[in-house]
Short mmCIF file of the C-alpha atoms (twelve columns), coordinates in Angstrom:
data_MODEL
# 
_entry.id   MODEL 
# 
loop_
_atom_site.group_PDB 
_atom_site.id 
_atom_site.type_symbol 
_atom_site.label_atom_id 
_atom_site.label_alt_id 
_atom_site.label_comp_id 
_atom_site.label_asym_id 
_atom_site.label_seq_id 
_atom_site.Cartn_x 
_atom_site.Cartn_y 
_atom_site.Cartn_z 
_atom_site.pdbx_PDB_model_num 
ATOM 1   C CA . UNK A 1   0.000   0.000   0.000   1 
ATOM 2   C CA . UNK A 2   1.206   3.530   -0.793  1 
ATOM 3   C CA . UNK A 3   0.561   4.687   2.765   1 
ATOM 4   C CA . UNK A 4   2.805   1.984   4.216   1 
ATOM 5   C CA . UNK A 5   5.627   2.986   1.889   1 
ATOM 6   C CA . UNK A 6   5.262   6.676   2.761   1 
ATOM 7   C CA . UNK A 7   5.395   5.847   6.471   1 
ATOM 8   C CA . UNK A 8   8.455   3.610   6.103   1 
ATOM 9   C CA . UNK A 9   10.374  6.059   3.931   1 
ATOM 10  C CA . UNK A 10  9.466   9.062   6.096   1 
ATOM 11  C CA . UNK A 11  10.688  7.334   9.248   1 
ATOM 12  C CA . UNK A 12  13.785  6.094   7.420   1 
ATOM 13  C CA . UNK A 13  14.678  9.725   6.721   1 
ATOM 14  C CA . UNK A 14  13.955  10.652  10.331  1 
ATOM 15  C CA . UNK A 15  11.150  13.013  9.355   1 
ATOM 16  C CA . UNK A 16  8.064   13.656  11.445  1 
ATOM 17  C CA . UNK A 17  4.645   14.069  9.879   1 
ATOM 18  C CA . UNK A 18  4.942   17.789  10.622  1 
ATOM 19  C CA . UNK A 19  8.220   18.084  8.728   1 
ATOM 20  C CA . UNK A 20  6.854   16.188  5.745   1 
ATOM 21  C CA . UNK A 21  3.677   18.285  5.707   1 
ATOM 22  C CA . UNK A 22  5.786   21.469  5.813   1 
ATOM 23  C CA . UNK A 23  7.949   20.171  2.963   1 
ATOM 24  C CA . UNK A 24  4.872   19.546  0.806   1 
ATOM 25  C CA . UNK A 25  2.933   22.593  2.055   1 
ATOM 26  C CA . UNK A 26  0.131   20.381  3.323   1 
ATOM 27  C CA . UNK A 27  -1.489  19.714  6.681   1 
ATOM 28  C CA . UNK A 28  -0.330  17.032  9.083   1 
ATOM 29  C CA . UNK A 29  -3.828  15.541  8.851   1 
ATOM 30  C CA . UNK A 30  -3.338  14.944  5.122   1 
ATOM 31  C CA . UNK A 31  -0.087  13.068  5.744   1 
ATOM 32  C CA . UNK A 32  -1.816  11.018  8.423   1 
ATOM 33  C CA . UNK A 33  -4.626  10.073  6.027   1 
ATOM 34  C CA . UNK A 34  -2.077  8.986   3.419   1 
ATOM 35  C CA . UNK A 35  -0.165  6.826   5.881   1 
ATOM 36  C CA . UNK A 36  -3.363  5.215   7.151   1 
ATOM 37  C CA . UNK A 37  -4.436  4.522   3.559   1 
ATOM 38  C CA . UNK A 38  -7.527  6.680   4.019   1 
ATOM 39  C CA . UNK A 39  -6.527  8.865   1.065   1 
ATOM 40  C CA . UNK A 40  -3.968  8.814   -1.736  1 
ATOM 41  C CA . UNK A 41  -1.631  11.576  -2.924  1 
ATOM 42  C CA . UNK A 42  -2.273  13.287  -6.238  1 
ATOM 43  C CA . UNK A 43  0.254   12.610  -8.994  1 
ATOM 44  C CA . UNK A 44  2.094   15.888  -8.353  1 
ATOM 45  C CA . UNK A 45  2.718   14.896  -4.741  1 
ATOM 46  C CA . UNK A 46  3.672   11.368  -5.767  1 
ATOM 47  C CA . UNK A 47  6.425   12.821  -7.943  1 
ATOM 48  C CA . UNK A 48  7.675   15.015  -5.098  1 
ATOM 49  C CA . UNK A 49  7.592   12.090  -2.669  1 
ATOM 50  C CA . UNK A 50  9.459   9.816   -5.086  1 
ATOM 51  C CA . UNK A 51  12.194  12.436  -5.455  1 
ATOM 52  C CA . UNK A 52  12.362  12.992  -1.702  1 
ATOM 53  C CA . UNK A 53  12.587  9.251   -0.977  1 
ATOM 54  C CA . UNK A 54  14.989  8.653   -3.883  1 
ATOM 55  C CA . UNK A 55  12.855  5.926   -5.414  1 
ATOM 56  C CA . UNK A 56  10.897  5.309   -8.597  1 
ATOM 57  C CA . UNK A 57  7.193   5.999   -8.881  1 
ATOM 58  C CA . UNK A 58  6.645   2.279   -9.485  1 
ATOM 59  C CA . UNK A 59  8.324   1.446   -6.178  1 
ATOM 60  C CA . UNK A 60  6.442   4.185   -4.361  1 
ATOM 61  C CA . UNK A 61  3.003   3.046   -5.507  1 
ATOM 62  C CA . UNK A 62  3.905   -0.624  -5.140  1 
ATOM 63  C CA . UNK A 63  3.652   -1.515  -8.812  1 
ATOM 64  C CA . UNK A 64  5.345   -4.839  -9.457  1 
ATOM 65  C CA . UNK A 65  5.468   -6.649  -12.735 1 
ATOM 66  C CA . UNK A 66  4.405   -10.296 -12.700 1 
ATOM 67  C CA . UNK A 67  6.413   -12.271 -15.199 1 
ATOM 68  C CA . UNK A 68  4.830   -14.635 -17.683 1 
ATOM 69  C CA . UNK A 69  5.874   -18.294 -17.656 1 
ATOM 70  C CA . UNK A 70  8.169   -17.743 -20.638 1 
ATOM 71  C CA . UNK A 71  9.722   -14.629 -19.070 1 
ATOM 72  C CA . UNK A 72  10.223  -16.504 -15.818 1 
ATOM 73  C CA . UNK A 73  11.872  -19.404 -17.607 1 
ATOM 74  C CA . UNK A 74  14.159  -17.058 -19.540 1 
ATOM 75  C CA . UNK A 75  15.161  -15.304 -16.309 1 
ATOM 76  C CA . UNK A 76  15.897  -18.671 -14.667 1 
ATOM 77  C CA . UNK A 77  18.215  -19.804 -17.462 1 
ATOM 78  C CA . UNK A 78  19.944  -16.427 -17.662 1 
ATOM 79  C CA . UNK A 79  20.592  -16.328 -13.923 1 
ATOM 80  C CA . UNK A 80  21.730  -19.949 -13.802 1 
ATOM 81  C CA . UNK A 81  24.371  -19.147 -16.403 1 
ATOM 82  C CA . UNK A 82  25.462  -15.932 -14.682 1 
ATOM 83  C CA . UNK A 83  25.602  -17.437 -11.199 1 
ATOM 84  C CA . UNK A 84  27.993  -20.137 -12.336 1 
ATOM 85  C CA . UNK A 85  30.671  -17.422 -12.426 1 
ATOM 86  C CA . UNK A 86  29.641  -15.513 -9.296  1 
ATOM 87  C CA . UNK A 87  30.847  -15.704 -5.733  1 
ATOM 88  C CA . UNK A 88  28.330  -16.761 -3.087  1 
ATOM 89  C CA . UNK A 89  27.995  -13.163 -1.932  1 
ATOM 90  C CA . UNK A 90  27.325  -11.917 -5.461  1 
ATOM 91  C CA . UNK A 91  24.725  -14.640 -6.048  1 
ATOM 92  C CA . UNK A 92  22.864  -13.584 -2.918  1 
ATOM 93  C CA . UNK A 93  23.158  -9.886  -3.760  1 
ATOM 94  C CA . UNK A 94  21.831  -10.418 -7.283  1 
ATOM 95  C CA . UNK A 95  18.885  -12.493 -6.073  1 
ATOM 96  C CA . UNK A 96  18.053  -10.037 -3.309  1 
ATOM 97  C CA . UNK A 97  18.017  -7.114  -5.759  1 
ATOM 98  C CA . UNK A 98  15.719  -9.001  -8.117  1 
ATOM 99  C CA . UNK A 99  13.441  -10.029 -5.257  1 
ATOM 100 C CA . UNK A 100 12.756  -6.357  -4.556  1 
ATOM 101 C CA . UNK A 101 11.707  -5.857  -8.176  1 
ATOM 102 C CA . UNK A 102 9.342   -8.832  -8.071  1 
ATOM 103 C CA . UNK A 103 8.203   -8.742  -4.460  1 
ATOM 104 C CA . UNK A 104 4.605   -9.665  -5.354  1 
ATOM 105 C CA . UNK A 105 5.488   -12.249 -8.004  1 
ATOM 106 C CA . UNK A 106 5.655   -15.313 -5.768  1 
ATOM 107 C CA . UNK A 107 6.599   -17.815 -8.468  1 
ATOM 108 C CA . UNK A 108 9.573   -15.675 -9.468  1 
ATOM 109 C CA . UNK A 109 10.592  -15.266 -5.828  1 
ATOM 110 C CA . UNK A 110 10.548  -19.043 -5.382  1 
ATOM 111 C CA . UNK A 111 12.801  -19.442 -8.406  1 
ATOM 112 C CA . UNK A 112 15.250  -16.866 -7.038  1 
ATOM 113 C CA . UNK A 113 15.430  -18.628 -3.684  1 
ATOM 114 C CA . UNK A 114 15.891  -22.003 -5.341  1 
ATOM 115 C CA . UNK A 115 18.797  -20.586 -7.345  1 
ATOM 116 C CA . UNK A 116 20.407  -19.194 -4.191  1 
ATOM 117 C CA . UNK A 117 20.109  -22.527 -2.403  1 
ATOM 118 C CA . UNK A 118 21.551  -24.377 -5.398  1 
ATOM 119 C CA . UNK A 119 24.460  -22.021 -6.030  1 
ATOM 120 C CA . UNK A 120 25.685  -21.056 -2.551  1 
ATOM 121 C CA . UNK A 121 27.109  -23.060 0.324   1 
ATOM 122 C CA . UNK A 122 25.748  -21.085 3.281   1 
ATOM 123 C CA . UNK A 123 22.353  -19.504 3.842   1 
ATOM 124 C CA . UNK A 124 22.410  -18.783 7.570   1 
ATOM 125 C CA . UNK A 125 23.739  -15.257 7.019   1 
ATOM 126 C CA . UNK A 126 20.897  -14.349 4.670   1 
ATOM 127 C CA . UNK A 127 17.765  -13.788 6.779   1 
ATOM 128 C CA . UNK A 128 15.979  -12.196 3.825   1 
ATOM 129 C CA . UNK A 129 15.474  -15.690 2.390   1 
ATOM 130 C CA . UNK A 130 13.251  -16.681 5.294   1 
ATOM 131 C CA . UNK A 131 11.602  -13.253 5.275   1 
ATOM 132 C CA . UNK A 132 10.588  -13.731 1.636   1 
ATOM 133 C CA . UNK A 133 9.393   -17.293 2.209   1 
ATOM 134 C CA . UNK A 134 7.348   -16.273 5.250   1 
ATOM 135 C CA . UNK A 135 5.794   -13.502 3.155   1 
ATOM 136 C CA . UNK A 136 4.796   -16.014 0.473   1 
ATOM 137 C CA . UNK A 137 3.432   -18.464 3.051   1 
ATOM 138 C CA . UNK A 138 1.301   -15.778 4.691   1 
ATOM 139 C CA . UNK A 139 -0.041  -14.181 1.510   1 
ATOM 140 C CA . UNK A 140 -0.288  -16.715 -1.311  1 
ATOM 141 C CA . UNK A 141 -3.597  -18.282 -2.262  1 
ATOM 142 C CA . UNK A 142 -1.968  -20.777 -4.648  1 
ATOM 143 C CA . UNK A 143 -1.514  -24.168 -2.981  1 
ATOM 144 C CA . UNK A 144 1.490   -25.188 -5.099  1 
ATOM 145 C CA . UNK A 145 3.307   -21.947 -4.226  1 
ATOM 146 C CA . UNK A 146 2.480   -22.444 -0.551  1 
ATOM 147 C CA . UNK A 147 3.869   -25.977 -0.469  1 
ATOM 148 C CA . UNK A 148 6.983   -24.954 -2.414  1 
ATOM 149 C CA . UNK A 149 7.616   -22.077 0.000   1 
ATOM 150 C CA . UNK A 150 7.205   -24.338 3.030   1 
ATOM 151 C CA . UNK A 151 9.598   -26.900 1.549   1 
ATOM 152 C CA . UNK A 152 12.271  -24.282 0.804   1 
ATOM 153 C CA . UNK A 153 11.807  -22.839 4.280   1 
ATOM 154 C CA . UNK A 154 12.409  -26.268 5.789   1 
ATOM 155 C CA . UNK A 155 15.584  -26.671 3.716   1 
ATOM 156 C CA . UNK A 156 16.902  -23.407 5.156   1 
ATOM 157 C CA . UNK A 157 15.802  -24.258 8.691   1 
ATOM 158 C CA . UNK A 158 17.614  -27.590 8.443   1 
ATOM 159 C CA . UNK A 159 20.812  -25.945 7.214   1 
ATOM 160 C CA . UNK A 160 20.507  -23.501 10.102  1 
ATOM 161 C CA . UNK A 161 19.977  -26.446 12.509  1 
ATOM 162 C CA . UNK A 162 16.564  -25.133 13.582  1 
ATOM 163 C CA . UNK A 163 15.327  -28.668 14.159  1 
ATOM 164 C CA . UNK A 164 12.680  -27.753 16.725  1 
ATOM 165 C CA . UNK A 165 10.972  -25.420 14.275  1 
ATOM 166 C CA . UNK A 166 10.956  -28.112 11.593  1 
ATOM 167 C CA . UNK A 167 9.417   -30.595 14.024  1 
ATOM 168 C CA . UNK A 168 6.821   -28.022 15.042  1 
ATOM 169 C CA . UNK A 169 6.032   -27.301 11.404  1 
ATOM 170 C CA . UNK A 170 5.738   -30.877 10.187  1 
ATOM 171 C CA . UNK A 171 5.047   -33.142 13.161  1 
ATOM 172 C CA . UNK A 172 1.255   -32.929 13.028  1 
ATOM 173 C CA . UNK A 173 0.875   -32.824 9.269   1 
ATOM 174 C CA . UNK A 174 -1.669  -35.263 7.814   1 
ATOM 175 C CA . UNK A 175 -0.248  -38.390 6.254   1 
ATOM 176 C CA . UNK A 176 -0.856  -38.922 2.561   1 
ATOM 177 C CA . UNK A 177 -4.420  -40.091 2.088   1 
ATOM 178 C CA . UNK A 178 -4.321  -40.993 -1.583  1 
ATOM 179 C CA . UNK A 179 -5.831  -37.785 -2.925  1 
ATOM 180 C CA . UNK A 180 -4.298  -38.525 -6.320  1 
ATOM 181 C CA . UNK A 181 -6.316  -41.736 -6.575  1 
ATOM 182 C CA . UNK A 182 -9.569  -39.828 -6.140  1 
ATOM 183 C CA . UNK A 183 -8.419  -37.206 -8.632  1 
ATOM 184 C CA . UNK A 184 -7.373  -39.786 -11.226 1 
ATOM 185 C CA . UNK A 185 -10.554 -41.824 -10.768 1 
ATOM 186 C CA . UNK A 186 -12.649 -38.669 -11.121 1 
ATOM 187 C CA . UNK A 187 -10.964 -37.820 -14.425 1 
ATOM 188 C CA . UNK A 188 -11.480 -41.416 -15.577 1 
ATOM 189 C CA . UNK A 189 -15.152 -41.356 -14.578 1 
ATOM 190 C CA . UNK A 190 -15.604 -38.320 -16.827 1 
ATOM 191 C CA . UNK A 191 -13.886 -40.141 -19.683 1 
ATOM 192 C CA . UNK A 192 -10.598 -38.240 -19.498 1 
ATOM 193 C CA . UNK A 193 -8.259  -41.235 -19.405 1 
ATOM 194 C CA . UNK A 194 -5.281  -39.179 -20.570 1 
ATOM 195 C CA . UNK A 195 -5.538  -36.863 -17.577 1 
ATOM 196 C CA . UNK A 196 -6.120  -39.795 -15.214 1 
ATOM 197 C CA . UNK A 197 -2.915  -41.460 -16.429 1 
ATOM 198 C CA . UNK A 198 -0.995  -38.224 -16.073 1 
ATOM 199 C CA . UNK A 199 -2.072  -37.725 -12.445 1 
ATOM 200 C CA . UNK A 200 -0.959  -41.222 -11.450 1 
ATOM 201 C CA . UNK A 201 2.284   -41.179 -13.430 1 
ATOM 202 C CA . UNK A 202 3.285   -37.767 -12.095 1 
ATOM 203 C CA . UNK A 203 2.679   -38.917 -8.526  1 
ATOM 204 C CA . UNK A 204 4.757   -42.078 -8.995  1 
ATOM 205 C CA . UNK A 205 7.473   -40.094 -10.790 1 
ATOM 206 C CA . UNK A 206 7.736   -37.691 -7.866  1 
ATOM 207 C CA . UNK A 207 7.577   -40.357 -5.173  1 
ATOM 208 C CA . UNK A 208 10.291  -42.699 -6.472  1 
ATOM 209 C CA . UNK A 209 13.232  -40.323 -5.795  1 
ATOM 210 C CA . UNK A 210 11.745  -39.544 -2.392  1 
ATOM 211 C CA . UNK A 211 11.395  -43.223 -1.496  1 
ATOM 212 C CA . UNK A 212 15.022  -43.771 -2.503  1 
ATOM 213 C CA . UNK A 213 16.092  -40.957 -0.204  1 
ATOM 214 C CA . UNK A 214 13.883  -42.303 2.589   1 
ATOM 215 C CA . UNK A 215 15.600  -45.689 2.289   1 
ATOM 216 C CA . UNK A 216 19.067  -44.127 2.308   1 
ATOM 217 C CA . UNK A 217 18.256  -42.119 5.402   1 
ATOM 218 C CA . UNK A 218 16.664  -45.114 7.108   1 
ATOM 219 C CA . UNK A 219 19.921  -47.079 6.942   1 
ATOM 220 C CA . UNK A 220 21.528  -44.566 9.304   1 
ATOM 221 C CA . UNK A 221 19.200  -45.610 12.111  1 
ATOM 222 C CA . UNK A 222 19.247  -49.374 11.565  1 
ATOM 223 C CA . UNK A 223 21.453  -52.325 12.527  1 
ATOM 224 C CA . UNK A 224 23.878  -53.897 10.048  1 
ATOM 225 C CA . UNK A 225 21.450  -56.704 9.160   1 
ATOM 226 C CA . UNK A 226 18.614  -54.275 8.584   1 
ATOM 227 C CA . UNK A 227 20.887  -52.081 6.481   1 
ATOM 228 C CA . UNK A 228 21.558  -54.994 4.129   1 
ATOM 229 C CA . UNK A 229 17.819  -55.518 3.709   1 
ATOM 230 C CA . UNK A 230 17.192  -51.834 3.036   1 
ATOM 231 C CA . UNK A 231 20.020  -51.498 0.510   1 
ATOM 232 C CA . UNK A 232 18.800  -54.638 -1.256  1 
ATOM 233 C CA . UNK A 233 15.328  -53.170 -1.660  1 
ATOM 234 C CA . UNK A 234 16.812  -49.859 -2.765  1 
ATOM 235 C CA . UNK A 235 18.724  -51.590 -5.568  1 
ATOM 236 C CA . UNK A 236 15.601  -53.473 -6.634  1 
ATOM 237 C CA . UNK A 237 13.622  -50.239 -6.789  1 
ATOM 238 C CA . UNK A 238 16.345  -48.544 -8.830  1 
ATOM 239 C CA . UNK A 239 16.451  -51.473 -11.250 1 
ATOM 240 C CA . UNK A 240 12.671  -51.717 -11.571 1 
ATOM 241 C CA . UNK A 241 12.312  -48.075 -12.582 1 
ATOM 242 C CA . UNK A 242 15.662  -47.835 -14.421 1 
ATOM 243 C CA . UNK A 243 16.686  -44.834 -12.364 1 
ATOM 244 C CA . UNK A 244 20.169  -44.649 -13.848 1 
ATOM 245 C CA . UNK A 245 18.606  -43.356 -17.059 1 
ATOM 246 C CA . UNK A 246 15.224  -42.079 -15.827 1 
ATOM 247 C CA . UNK A 247 16.437  -40.006 -12.881 1 
ATOM 248 C CA . UNK A 248 20.261  -40.125 -12.883 1 
ATOM 249 C CA . UNK A 249 20.572  -37.421 -10.237 1 
ATOM 250 C CA . UNK A 250 18.814  -39.712 -7.762  1 
ATOM 251 C CA . UNK A 251 20.860  -42.684 -8.980  1 
ATOM 252 C CA . UNK A 252 24.079  -40.781 -8.243  1 
ATOM 253 C CA . UNK A 253 23.003  -40.234 -4.649  1 
ATOM 254 C CA . UNK A 254 21.959  -43.878 -4.263  1 
ATOM 255 C CA . UNK A 255 25.125  -45.349 -5.741  1 
ATOM 256 C CA . UNK A 256 27.198  -43.109 -3.508  1 
ATOM 257 C CA . UNK A 257 25.309  -44.413 -0.465  1 
ATOM 258 C CA . UNK A 258 25.721  -48.012 -1.628  1 
ATOM 259 C CA . UNK A 259 29.451  -47.505 -2.242  1 
ATOM 260 C CA . UNK A 260 29.965  -45.984 1.201   1 
ATOM 261 C CA . UNK A 261 28.145  -48.939 2.761   1 
ATOM 262 C CA . UNK A 262 30.357  -51.460 0.924   1 
ATOM 263 C CA . UNK A 263 33.724  -49.720 1.119   1 
ATOM 264 C CA . UNK A 264 35.024  -51.451 4.249   1 
ATOM 265 C CA . UNK A 265 33.999  -55.091 3.785   1 
ATOM 266 C CA . UNK A 266 33.250  -55.277 0.051   1 
ATOM 267 C CA . UNK A 267 35.668  -52.884 -1.703  1 
ATOM 268 C CA . UNK A 268 35.181  -54.541 -5.104  1 
ATOM 269 C CA . UNK A 269 31.450  -54.065 -4.777  1 
ATOM 270 C CA . UNK A 270 32.041  -50.441 -3.789  1 
ATOM 271 C CA . UNK A 271 34.067  -49.900 -6.970  1 
ATOM 272 C CA . UNK A 272 31.234  -51.476 -8.957  1 
ATOM 273 C CA . UNK A 273 28.750  -49.031 -7.442  1 
ATOM 274 C CA . UNK A 274 31.049  -46.115 -8.243  1 
ATOM 275 C CA . UNK A 275 31.211  -47.259 -11.867 1 
ATOM 276 C CA . UNK A 276 27.423  -47.114 -11.922 1 
ATOM 277 C CA . UNK A 277 27.632  -43.647 -10.357 1 
ATOM 278 C CA . UNK A 278 29.893  -42.463 -13.185 1 
ATOM 279 C CA . UNK A 279 27.527  -43.957 -15.767 1 
ATOM 280 C CA . UNK A 280 24.609  -42.171 -14.125 1 
ATOM 281 C CA . UNK A 281 26.588  -38.921 -14.272 1 
ATOM 282 C CA . UNK A 282 27.179  -39.416 -17.997 1 
ATOM 283 C CA . UNK A 283 23.474  -40.098 -18.505 1 
ATOM 284 C CA . UNK A 284 22.614  -36.918 -16.633 1 
ATOM 285 C CA . UNK A 285 24.919  -34.858 -18.821 1 
ATOM 286 C CA . UNK A 286 23.614  -36.422 -22.031 1 
ATOM 287 C CA . UNK A 287 20.022  -35.561 -21.160 1 
ATOM 288 C CA . UNK A 288 20.461  -32.594 -18.839 1 
ATOM 289 C CA . UNK A 289 16.829  -32.220 -17.847 1 
ATOM 290 C CA . UNK A 290 13.918  -33.980 -16.204 1 
ATOM 291 C CA . UNK A 291 12.285  -36.419 -18.587 1 
ATOM 292 C CA . UNK A 292 10.051  -39.448 -18.831 1 
ATOM 293 C CA . UNK A 293 10.651  -42.784 -20.550 1 
ATOM 294 C CA . UNK A 294 8.665   -45.608 -22.158 1 
ATOM 295 C CA . UNK A 295 6.876   -46.198 -18.820 1 
ATOM 296 C CA . UNK A 296 6.348   -42.544 -17.864 1 
ATOM 297 C CA . UNK A 297 4.821   -41.588 -21.208 1 
ATOM 298 C CA . UNK A 298 2.139   -39.187 -19.920 1 
ATOM 299 C CA . UNK A 299 4.141   -36.706 -17.830 1 
ATOM 300 C CA . UNK A 300 5.464   -34.339 -20.516 1 
ATOM 301 C CA . UNK A 301 2.618   -31.776 -20.154 1 
ATOM 302 C CA . UNK A 302 3.310   -31.612 -16.410 1 
ATOM 303 C CA . UNK A 303 7.058   -31.249 -16.953 1 
ATOM 304 C CA . UNK A 304 6.469   -28.401 -19.400 1 
ATOM 305 C CA . UNK A 305 4.520   -26.480 -16.743 1 
ATOM 306 C CA . UNK A 306 7.190   -26.659 -14.039 1 
ATOM 307 C CA . UNK A 307 7.994   -23.057 -12.962 1 
ATOM 308 C CA . UNK A 308 11.760  -23.528 -13.320 1 
ATOM 309 C CA . UNK A 309 11.574  -25.715 -16.395 1 
ATOM 310 C CA . UNK A 310 13.060  -29.171 -16.679 1 
ATOM 311 C CA . UNK A 311 16.729  -28.271 -16.329 1 
ATOM 312 C CA . UNK A 312 18.570  -28.334 -12.974 1 
ATOM 313 C CA . UNK A 313 19.215  -24.991 -11.238 1 
ATOM 314 C CA . UNK A 314 22.983  -25.607 -11.424 1 
ATOM 315 C CA . UNK A 315 25.211  -25.831 -14.495 1 
ATOM 316 C CA . UNK A 316 26.547  -29.124 -15.838 1 
ATOM 317 C CA . UNK A 317 30.044  -28.179 -14.757 1 
ATOM 318 C CA . UNK A 318 28.887  -27.463 -11.206 1 
ATOM 319 C CA . UNK A 319 27.071  -30.790 -11.007 1 
ATOM 320 C CA . UNK A 320 30.149  -32.709 -12.156 1 
ATOM 321 C CA . UNK A 321 32.219  -30.865 -9.565  1 
ATOM 322 C CA . UNK A 322 29.775  -31.978 -6.887  1 
ATOM 323 C CA . UNK A 323 30.017  -35.586 -8.038  1 
ATOM 324 C CA . UNK A 324 33.815  -35.383 -7.915  1 
ATOM 325 C CA . UNK A 325 33.545  -33.987 -4.401  1 
ATOM 326 C CA . UNK A 326 31.378  -36.969 -3.412  1 
ATOM 327 C CA . UNK A 327 33.850  -39.482 -4.798  1 
ATOM 328 C CA . UNK A 328 36.734  -37.721 -3.061  1 
ATOM 329 C CA . UNK A 329 34.911  -37.684 0.273   1 
ATOM 330 C CA . UNK A 330 36.596  -39.243 3.337   1 
ATOM 331 C CA . UNK A 331 34.017  -42.044 3.293   1 
ATOM 332 C CA . UNK A 332 35.605  -43.465 0.149   1 
ATOM 333 C CA . UNK A 333 39.256  -42.805 0.973   1 
ATOM 334 C CA . UNK A 334 39.998  -46.505 1.698   1 
ATOM 335 C CA . UNK A 335 39.637  -47.024 -2.061  1 
ATOM 336 C CA . UNK A 336 42.003  -44.195 -2.932  1 
ATOM 337 C CA . UNK A 337 45.021  -46.332 -3.809  1 
ATOM 338 C CA . UNK A 338 43.162  -48.683 -6.118  1 
ATOM 339 C CA . UNK A 339 43.759  -48.132 -9.820  1 
ATOM 340 C CA . UNK A 340 40.094  -48.698 -10.634 1 
ATOM 341 C CA . UNK A 341 39.165  -45.893 -8.244  1 
ATOM 342 C CA . UNK A 342 41.770  -43.552 -9.734  1 
ATOM 343 C CA . UNK A 343 40.517  -44.360 -13.239 1 
ATOM 344 C CA . UNK A 344 36.989  -43.402 -12.204 1 
ATOM 345 C CA . UNK A 345 38.229  -40.086 -10.861 1 
ATOM 346 C CA . UNK A 346 40.032  -39.459 -14.148 1 
ATOM 347 C CA . UNK A 347 36.797  -40.162 -16.025 1 
ATOM 348 C CA . UNK A 348 34.992  -37.600 -13.889 1 
ATOM 349 C CA . UNK A 349 37.730  -35.007 -14.333 1 
ATOM 350 C CA . UNK A 350 37.470  -35.519 -18.087 1 
ATOM 351 C CA . UNK A 351 33.711  -35.009 -17.906 1 
ATOM 352 C CA . UNK A 352 34.336  -31.778 -16.044 1 
ATOM 353 C CA . UNK A 353 36.608  -30.533 -18.841 1 
ATOM 354 C CA . UNK A 354 34.086  -31.465 -21.504 1 
ATOM 355 C CA . UNK A 355 31.165  -29.712 -19.869 1 
ATOM 356 C CA . UNK A 356 31.156  -25.967 -19.656 1 
ATOM 357 C CA . UNK A 357 28.415  -23.386 -19.969 1 
ATOM 358 C CA . UNK A 358 26.774  -24.754 -23.097 1 
ATOM 359 C CA . UNK A 359 24.352  -26.712 -20.887 1 
# 
């Protein structure tokens, strides 16, 4: 609201209502009405106020452009390319500046925050991220934006070790009740089989990577015997849905977990998993975007509507660097002297050289 902006800018300058009224040759009552949004300044006074506050008329009146889907996608790809060459501080500064320009465009704000989280190592010194997310959560009427904002907020809270707040936020949430089944069956009952298939395929497509991550996390809390059972089921799930080609990013994470589990007692098996990890990385680079396959043949319309598009928020080079960092982690150091391990690292370094900004 204009009145809120006038109040904030007046107090920022240390001016009283009397001083501002004197400056504009108006009464204090007029200023009070403006600030309480009971009246609005004429255009002549808006110009004077904008000059006094050193801001544009658009900013003063709260005009914010909402980007179209194509404009949003173009901005995402442009920023992803630029941020690959920026320091963490510059990434945050760029995103924060853009957030001010699009403060009421929640989908664009979510994209900016996702880019920050994907291209910087630390977020705990950037409280504006949570401020923006809390603003979206409190004001949006779009369920998908609300859920995306909550998820990004939880990511930040976890990085900041605010575990109690996460528990408070999620502990009493309702468990999944199969809403997608009712939605799909309703489409089918109306004869829209295509839409029914899409609903079910999209849900399965989204759940498989999550289930893989659930299984990986579950191993941390289980005994050795239970871990073997969990990893066995994880491999079966990956094979069933051909994750190495369908969702290679998830496969990379899984093969890393499997390799770490095998490194001490089954080093040859660990090397085998790392070979699969490298193959998954190559698959990811060859088709550097989310995609379906012969099973998931109805999800393309949904993929096309994703706010950030189908490509990852990080560049190909950055993703390869992260994979190299995984393979070089202390968990896999017992394999460091093996030639097969060194050959795999060389393969990854070569992939890094081959992949620059063209992705």
